[in-house]
N, C-alpha and C positions, 0 to 999 in steps of 0.2 A: 503495498501500497505508499502511494503516497502523498507527501502533506505540501503543500504548495504554501514556499518565504509566505507568501500571502496571506491566512491562512493563520498563521503560528504572529506576524503583523498587526491583522486584526483583536486574538486576542492579547494578546502582549496591550495593545491601546484602550477596550474591553477592562481587563483585569485593572489595568491604569486606572481609567477610570473611577471608579468600581471601589476603588480603593482608599482616590480623594474622597470623593464623598462621604465612604466612612470615614474617613482620619478627619473630614469637618464636620461631620454628624457629633464625635466625640468630643474636637475642641470648645466645641459650644457646652456639649456636652458641661466639661470640664471649666465652660466657667462658668454657666450656670448653679456650682456646686461648692462656683470660689464666692456666691455672695454673702452677709451673713446671717443670714434667717436658715441657712441650711446647714453653714458651718458649724451651728449652734447645736442641729441635733445629731453631732459628735459626739459618744461620749457613753455617760452614764446616768439613769436616770430612775430613782424613785418612782414609784405607780402604788396609790394605793385606788381599791376598787370595793363600791357597797353595789347590790345585787338589789332589784327593784321585785316588787308582785304590783298588779294593777300600778303601774304610777307614783306606788311609793316606798320611798327605803324602807329594808327590813330588818334592816341594822343588821346585817351578816356583814364584814369586809371582811379581805387580805389584805398584805402588801409584797412588796413584791418589787425588780428593779430589770431590765432594760436596760442592753449593752447598745450601740448601735456604733455604727462603720457607715464613712460616706459609699456610696456604689460608683465610687471611680471611672466603670470598666462597662456600665451601662448594661448592666442585665435585666429580662424581665423577669416582672414577678405574677404566679398565679394572684389572681385576686382582684387585681388593680387595674381598672382603666387608663391609665397613665405608668413610666416607670416611673421607681419608685429611685430618689434622694438615697435610702441607707433600708441600710437592714443590718441584721442580728442574734442577739437571743435573747430572754426571755427566764426569768427564776420567782416560780410565780406560782405557789400552791393554793388553789383554789377548789381545796376541798369542801371547805366549809359553805360554800357554794351548791356543792350536793349536782353539781352535773359532769362534764369533761370539756378542755378545749385542745385539739389537734388531735394525735395519733398517740394511742398506751407504748410509744418505744421511739429515739429517733429523738433528735436534736430538735429541742422547742426552737426554734426561728419562728423572725416578727420579720416585716418588711415597715415601709415606712414610706408616706409619695406627699409633698407640701403643698398648697398651692394658695397662694395669699396668706391667710393669718392660722388656714387650716390645713391643722395634722391632719391627717389615715392611716394609722397603724391595722396590720395584718397579726394576731397573734398564731402561726400552724398554720397558713396560707397556703391554699392546698391539699387543707387534710376533710376532713367529710367536718366538720366542725371546729372550723376556726373561728376566732374573735373578731370583729372587727368593733375599733375601735374611732372616735370623731369625735375630734375636740380645737376647742380654738388657744394657740399663741397669748401668753400676757406677758410675756418676758425670758424669764424662767425655769415658766409654768403651763404645763396648756391642760383645760381640763370640756372636760366632755361628757358625750355619754358612750356608752363601749352594747355591746347586741354579738350571743352565740345564735346561729341558727342550727340546730339539732336537722337531723333528719326523722331521729323514732326516736322524739322527744320531743317533751314542749323546749322553745326555745327561753329564753334569759335574757338579764336587760339588767341597766342600771350605770352609774354614775360612775369615773375615775376624776382626777387627778394627776399630772405625771410633775416632779419636778427636777429639773437638774441640779449633776450634784457639783 
């Protein structure tokens, strides 16, 4: 089989254009990550969650931590309609809430997306029972509502506060 030099030239040009386009996207992404609001996401956060029943606080409360790092490689994540600015892990014992987040095994992962002054976090993205947290950023804290929608069992919801450590 003979492949013409013209075919190689065309392939080289297409790959160069594709790589240049990806490079521009990654450069723009890294510039967006350099904004103070996004930079502030990185680090350790304390999370306090309360569970609500029928819109009222039931008094059940848990405290844990979330560690985030910036998404330097522009990786996608399940459960978000945009590319997350940060991802990481969480350490949160929710047994007082009498339901589970995510899978019983594996690394407890979290993804974070910032839109204006609204932060969206998903604990255990891609699992059968992810927890969605959505709140307003106010300085070193974020406060808002969380929810878990489970296939086999009742949904759960409540309030949360994140504090940057």
